[in-house]
C-alpha positions in Angstrom: -35.1 -39.2 -76.8 -38.6 -39.5 -74.5 -39.1 -37.2 -71.8 -39.1 -38.7 -68.5 -42.2 -37.4 -66.6 -41.8 -35.1 -63.5 -42.3 -37.1 -60.5 -43.3 -35.2 -57.4 -40.5 -36.6 -55.1 -37.9 -35.9 -58.0 -37.0 -33.0 -57.3 -39.7 -31.4 -55.0 -39.8 -33.9 -52.1 -36.2 -35.0 -52.4 -35.0 -31.6 -52.5 -37.0 -30.8 -49.3 -36.1 -34.1 -47.5 -32.3 -33.3 -48.2 -32.6 -29.9 -46.6 -34.6 -31.2 -43.5 -32.0 -33.9 -42.5 -29.1 -31.6 -43.5 -30.7 -29.0 -41.3 -30.7 -26.7 -44.1 -33.1 -23.6 -43.3 -35.4 -22.8 -45.9 -37.0 -19.5 -46.5 -40.5 -18.6 -47.0 -40.0 -17.2 -50.5 -38.0 -20.9 -51.2 -41.5 -22.6 -49.7 -43.5 -20.5 -52.2 -41.5 -21.5 -54.9 -41.5 -25.4 -54.1 -45.5 -24.8 -53.6 -45.9 -23.2 -57.0 -43.8 -26.3 -58.7 -46.0 -29.0 -56.8 -49.2 -27.0 -57.9 -47.9 -27.1 -61.4 -48.4 -30.9 -61.3 -51.9 -32.0 -62.1 -54.0 -31.3 -58.9 -56.1 -34.5 -60.2 -52.9 -37.0 -59.8 -51.6 -38.9 -57.1 -48.3 -37.3 -57.6 -49.5 -33.6 -57.6 -51.6 -34.1 -54.4 -48.6 -35.7 -52.9 -46.2 -32.9 -53.4 -48.3 -30.1 -52.4 -49.4 -32.2 -49.2 -45.6 -32.6 -48.6 -44.7 -28.8 -49.0 -47.5 -27.7 -47.0 -46.3 -30.3 -44.3 -42.6 -29.0 -44.3 -43.7 -25.6 -44.2 -45.6 -26.2 -41.0 -49.0 -25.5 -42.5 -50.6 -28.2 -41.0 -54.4 -27.7 -41.7 -53.5 -27.6 -45.5 -51.3 -30.7 -45.4 -53.9 -32.7 -43.4 -56.5 -31.5 -46.2 -54.4 -32.8 -49.1 -53.4 -36.0 -47.2 -57.1 -36.7 -46.7 -57.6 -36.2 -50.5 -55.1 -39.1 -51.1 -57.1 -41.4 -49.0 -60.2 -40.4 -50.1 -59.2 -40.2 -54.0 -57.3 -43.5 -54.2 -59.1 -45.9 -51.7 -57.4 -48.8 -53.1 -54.2 -47.8 -54.3 -51.1 -48.6 -51.9 -49.2 -45.7 -53.1 -52.0 -43.3 -52.1 -51.7 -44.8 -48.4 -47.9 -44.8 -48.6 -47.7 -41.0 -49.5 -50.9 -40.2 -47.0 -48.6 -41.9 -44.5 -45.9 -39.6 -44.7 -47.7 -36.5 -45.0 -50.1 -37.3 -42.0 -46.5 -37.9 -40.1 -44.9 -34.5 -41.2 -47.9 -32.5 -40.3 -48.5 -34.3 -36.9 -51.8 -36.1 -37.7 -50.3 -39.3 -36.1 -53.9 -41.1 -35.6 -54.9 -40.6 -39.1 -51.6 -41.8 -40.0 -51.6 -44.9 -38.1 -54.9 -45.8 -39.8 -53.1 -45.0 -43.2 -50.4 -47.1 -42.4 -52.6 -49.9 -41.4 -54.5 -49.9 -44.6 -51.3 -50.1 -46.5 -50.4 -53.2 -44.8 -53.7 -54.4 -45.7 -53.4 -53.5 -49.5 -50.0 -55.0 -49.7 -49.2 -57.6 -46.9 -45.9 -58.8 -48.4 -44.1 -55.7 -49.0 -41.5 -54.3 -46.4 -42.5 -50.8 -46.9 -46.1 -51.2 -45.2 -44.2 -52.6 -42.1 -41.7 -50.1 -42.1 -44.5 -47.2 -42.4 -46.5 -49.0 -39.6 -43.6 -49.1 -37.2 -42.4 -45.5 -38.3 -46.1 -44.0 -37.3 -46.5 -46.2 -34.5 -43.3 -44.9 -32.7 -44.8 -41.2 -33.1 -48.4 -42.2 -32.2 -47.3 -44.4 -29.0 -49.0 -47.3 -30.4 -46.8 -50.0 -28.7 -48.7 -52.9 -29.8 -49.0 -51.8 -33.5 -45.1 -51.2 -33.2 -44.6 -54.4 -31.9 -46.6 -56.0 -35.0 -45.0 -54.0 -37.6 -41.8 -55.6 -36.3 -43.2 -58.9 -36.6 -44.6 -58.5 -40.0 -41.1 -57.5 -40.9 -39.3 -60.3 -39.4 -42.2 -62.8 -41.3 -41.4 -61.1 -44.5 -37.5 -61.2 -44.0 -36.7 -57.9 -43.8 -32.9 -57.9 -42.4 -33.3 -55.5 -39.7 -36.1 -56.7 -38.4 -36.1 -57.8 -34.9 -38.5 -59.3 -32.4 -40.0 -56.3 -30.1 -37.7 -55.6 -27.0 -38.5 -56.4 -23.3 -39.4 -52.8 -23.0 -42.1 -52.8 -25.8 -43.5 -56.0 -24.3 -43.6 -54.7 -20.9 -45.1 -51.4 -21.7 -47.9 -53.5 -24.0 -48.7 -55.5 -20.7 -48.7 -52.5 -18.7 -51.6 -51.0 -20.8 -53.4 -54.5 -20.8 -53.2 -55.0 -17.2 -54.4 -51.8 -16.3 -57.4 -52.1 -18.6 -56.0 -49.1 -20.8 -57.3 -49.1 -24.3 -54.3 -48.4 -26.9 -56.6 -46.4 -29.3 -57.3 -44.0 -26.1 -53.4 -43.9 -25.6 -53.1 -42.9 -29.5 -56.1 -40.3 -29.1 -54.9 -38.6 -25.8 -51.6 -38.2 -27.5 -52.9 -36.8 -30.6 -55.2 -34.2 -28.4 -52.1 -32.9 -26.7 -50.4 -32.5 -30.2 -53.3 -30.7 -31.4 -52.8 -28.0 -28.5 -49.3 -27.7 -29.4 -49.7 -27.3 -33.1 -50.0 -23.6 -33.3 -46.8 -23.2 -31.5 -45.0 -25.8 -33.5 -46.4 -24.1 -36.7 -44.2 -21.4 -35.8 -40.7 -23.7 -35.8 -39.9 -24.3 -39.4 -37.0 -26.7 -38.8 -38.3 -28.5 -35.7 -37.8 -32.4 -35.7 -41.0 -34.4 -34.0 -40.8 -37.8 -32.4 -41.8 -39.5 -29.2 -40.8 -41.0 -26.1 -42.8 -43.6 -24.7 -41.8 -45.9 -21.4 -42.7 -46.9 -18.1 -42.0 -45.0 -15.3 -41.3 -46.4 -12.0 -41.2 -44.7 -8.6 -37.8 -45.8 -7.0 -39.5 -45.2 -3.3 -42.7 -47.4 -3.9 -42.1 -48.9 -6.9 -45.5 -47.5 -8.3 -45.4 -47.3 -12.2 -46.6 -44.8 -14.8 -47.0 -45.0 -18.5 -45.3 -42.1 -19.9 -46.0 -40.5 -23.2 -44.1 -37.3 -24.3 -44.0 -35.5 -27.5 -40.1 -34.9 -28.5 -38.9 -31.9 -30.2 -35.8 -30.6 -31.6 -35.3 -27.2 -33.2 -32.0 -27.6 -34.1 -31.6 -31.7 -35.1 -29.0 -32.1 -31.9 -30.9 -30.8 -28.6 -34.3 -32.5 -27.7 -36.9 -30.8 -25.5 -39.4 -32.8 -23.7 -43.1 -31.5 -23.8 -44.0 -30.8 -20.6 -47.5 -29.5 -19.4 -48.4 -30.1 -15.8 -52.1 -29.5 -16.3 -52.3 -31.9 -19.3 -52.7 -35.1 -17.1 -56.7 -33.9 -16.1 -57.6 -31.5 -18.7 -59.2 -33.4 -21.6 -62.5 -35.4 -21.3 -63.5 -38.6 -22.6 -61.2 -40.8 -20.8 -61.4 -43.1 -17.7 -60.4 -41.8 -14.6 -58.1 -45.1 -14.7 -56.7 -43.9 -17.8 -55.8 -40.5 -16.7 -54.5 -41.9 -13.4 -51.9 -44.3 -15.2 -50.9 -42.1 -17.9 -48.9 -39.0 -18.0 -48.6 -36.8 -21.3 -47.5 -33.5 -21.3 -45.3 -30.9 -23.2 -42.4 -28.7 -22.3 -39.6 -26.7 -24.2 -36.7 -27.2 -21.8 -33.9 -28.8 -23.1 -33.5 -32.3 -21.9 -30.0 -34.0 -22.7 -31.4 -37.7 -21.4 -33.9 -37.9 -24.7 -32.5 -38.3 -28.0 -34.1 -36.4 -30.7 -35.3 -38.8 -33.3 -35.1 -38.1 -37.0 -36.9 -40.8 -39.2 -36.4 -40.4 -42.9 -39.4 -41.7 -45.2 
């Protein structure tokens, strides 16, 4: 009987995914075991690099996860599977700007396959890239993915708001990533934390003025969401226009907010 080669996602990644979405805690000793299994796969193979990156990302060791995701992109620059894996690993290691680029490249490499559009949709939501999310949904609709829909009115309003106010969406993603980088040291200590994003227009009921809000959403127990909310965040990073800082609000806090649903996106 011919032996089936070990795949990185069977059982290593699959097992971790099951634990993640079942909200089962994993000890450091168990994670060390998973890491040994991942490193037992050839470090020169696509599967081996992916398994190692995924384990590090799940373990909240973001720098190591990012390094191995970078290896996927650099080592297999024309291989769709490498960019699929890279998008997954950038997503779980909070590297949303790189994840967005990897998903865009995946769509270029395999324009007719649903998974590219799915990954672009996934990482666009996390990074706050409204127009890219809209594009992903259009791709899904064009290639006949059943659940695809035309972007909602809310998404179109958000995209129009950026255009009308002269805000470059790449700046939105970058601004969001900068704040997430500030939060990473804290997040690294929260092994079971789920991350998502809440992006919407906020209208002042008194004067009708609008601001574009980009919030990280964290969930330490898989049920209760917390908005990220640091007041200093609005003006504390250089490199963005005054117009951008006036119109866009980004922040981080750990106060429970029942009005924000935690997003769990399985990949």
